[in-house]
C-alpha positions as CSV (number, residue, x, y, z in Angstrom):
1,M,59.7,125.5,40.9
2,F,56.3,123.8,41.8
3,A,54.4,124.4,45.3
4,I,54.1,121.2,47.6
5,K,50.9,121.8,50.0
6,E,51.0,119.1,52.7
7,G,47.4,117.6,53.5
8,E,46.3,114.6,55.3
9,R,43.2,111.3,54.6
10,K,42.0,108.9,56.7
11,I,42.6,105.5,55.2
12,N,40.8,102.5,57.5
13,G,41.3,104.5,60.5
14,K,44.1,105.6,60.2
15,I,45.5,109.4,59.5
16,I,48.8,109.6,56.7
17,D,50.3,112.9,55.9
18,T,49.5,113.5,52.0
19,F,51.0,116.0,49.7
20,S,50.4,117.1,46.5
21,R,51.0,119.0,44.0
22,D,49.5,121.1,40.8
23,I,50.7,119.8,36.9
24,T,50.5,122.1,34.2
25,E,51.4,121.1,30.7
26,P,50.1,122.6,27.6
27,L,46.5,121.9,27.1
28,T,46.6,119.2,30.2
29,G,46.3,120.3,34.3
30,M,46.0,117.6,36.9
31,T,46.7,117.7,40.9
32,V,48.3,114.7,41.7
33,E,48.2,114.1,46.1
34,A,50.0,111.0,47.7
35,G,51.2,109.7,51.4
36,T,51.9,107.1,53.1
37,T,52.5,105.9,56.8
38,G,55.2,104.2,55.9
39,F,55.9,100.3,56.5
40,M,54.1,99.3,59.9
41,G,55.8,95.9,60.4
42,S,53.1,94.0,59.4
43,P,51.5,92.8,55.7
44,H,48.0,92.5,57.5
45,R,45.6,94.5,56.8
46,G,44.7,95.9,60.1
47,A,48.4,96.5,61.6
48,G,50.2,97.1,58.1
49,G,50.7,100.5,56.8
50,R,48.0,102.6,54.5
51,T,49.0,104.5,51.6
52,Y,47.2,106.7,49.3
53,V,47.5,108.3,45.5
54,S,45.1,110.5,43.8
55,F,45.1,111.8,40.6
56,V,43.0,114.8,39.1
57,V,42.3,116.4,35.9
58,N,41.3,119.2,35.7
59,H,41.7,119.6,32.1
60,G,43.1,117.5,29.0
61,D,42.0,114.8,27.0
62,F,42.7,111.6,30.0
63,H,39.8,108.9,30.7
64,F,40.4,106.8,33.9
65,E,39.1,103.1,33.7
66,P,37.6,100.6,36.6
67,V,39.3,96.9,36.1
68,R,37.0,94.1,37.8
69,N,38.0,90.7,38.4
70,D,35.8,87.7,37.1
71,N,33.7,88.3,40.8
72,G,32.9,92.0,39.1
73,Q,34.7,93.3,41.9
74,M,36.9,96.2,41.0
75,A,40.2,94.8,41.4
76,G,42.2,97.8,39.5
77,F,42.4,100.7,37.3
78,E,43.1,102.3,33.2
79,I,44.6,105.6,32.6
80,A,44.7,106.4,28.8
81,C,45.7,109.9,28.1
82,C,45.9,111.7,24.4
83,G,48.9,114.5,23.6
84,D,52.4,115.0,24.5
85,G,51.3,117.1,27.4
86,G,49.2,114.5,28.9
87,L,52.2,111.9,28.5
88,N,54.3,114.0,30.4
89,A,51.6,115.3,32.6
90,I,51.4,111.5,33.3
91,L,55.1,111.3,33.5
92,R,55.6,114.0,35.9
93,A,52.2,113.2,38.5
94,L,54.2,109.2,38.6
95,A,57.6,110.9,39.7
96,F,55.5,112.6,42.3
97,A,53.7,110.1,43.7
98,Y,56.3,108.2,43.8
99,E,59.1,110.4,45.6
100,A,56.3,111.5,48.2
101,I,55.6,107.7,49.3
102,N,58.9,107.0,48.9
103,D,60.3,109.7,51.2
104,Q,57.7,108.9,54.0
105,A,58.5,105.1,53.7
106,N,62.3,105.3,53.9
107,D,61.8,108.4,57.1
108,V,63.3,107.0,59.7
109,E,62.8,109.0,63.0
110,D,62.5,107.3,66.1
């Protein structure tokens, strides 16, 4: 079993709860953090939900690159990694981020 840490991030004035964990593979180590406010009933930035995902590589063969649109503005990012440890770390990081966000988005508490 792995340890999950709770935290929080402020995104556009809203505090969201986040969850993070360390992922260790042969010659690879990374930390993934993810969280969301869940759905807020609006597609607009001012009233809609907030979501956060972070991947921090502590060691391993990874490359992160911004993707820019035709105006030169950052519009996304690319991740490349080498080795079976890198592949498995990405799989585990994406699965954890998905579960953390999905659980929060579908948590219905009144």
